[in-house]
N, C-alpha and C positions, 0 to 999 in steps of 0.2 A: 893295418898295412894295406895300401891300395894296390890293385892289380894294374900293371903297366898296360896301357891301351895299345901301344905299338911295339911289341917286343921284336927283337932282331930276328928271331927264329920263326916268326909267323909267316906262313906260306899258304897260299890257296890250294886246297886239296881238290883236285878235279876227279870226279867219279869216272870209272872206266868207260861208261857209255857216252861220256862227253869229252873223251880224249881226242887228240888230233887224228890218230889212226882210225878211230871209230867214225869220226866226221868224214874222213876221206872215203871210207868204205860205204857210208850212207850215200854220199854224193855219187859214187860210182854206180851203185845199184839203182839209185833213182834215175840216173842217166840211161841205164838199160831199160827201165820201165818207161821212160819218156820215148825212147826209140821204139819200144813195143807199141806205144800209143800211136806213133807215126805210121807204123806198119798196119795197125788196125784201121786207121783212117784210109790208107791207100787200098786196103782190102775191101772196105765198105764202099768205096767209090767204084770199084770194078764190078761189083755185083749189086744189081738194083734191089734185090731182096733185103739187103743189109743197110739200106740208106736210113731207115728209121732207128737203127741202133748205133749210129755214129756218135751219140752222146757218151757212150762208154769209153772209147779211146780218147775222146776229148777230155773227159773227166780225169782219166789216168794222166794225161799230159799236164793238165792244170795242177793236179795235186802233187805230182812228182816235181813239177817246176817250182811250186811253192816250197817244198821241202829242200830242194837244191838252193833256192835263194836264201831261205832262212839259215841253213847250215853254212853257206858261204859267208853270210853276214856275220854269223857267230865267229867264224874263223878269222875274218878280217878284224873284228873288234878285239879278239884275243891277240892277234899279231900287233895291232896298233898299241895296245896297252903294254905289251912286252917291250917294244922298241921305243916307247916314249919315255921310259924311265931312265 
């Protein structure tokens, strides 16, 4: 007896860490980290002693921006698959 490849009850199980709520929480916290990086750049511009350490907030901004973009892309793909059916 062959197993049906496309049963009617087959549904994609999304792990809790990849749920929509978790994605929104990650985007929110990464936006806070991004703002923290902006504050770090402004603080390093005010004090001449910290000019050589400006790479730290820039790195924070780049990494949090990358996480925001990848998570937003994941959500957009999920919504497009859901509404294209």
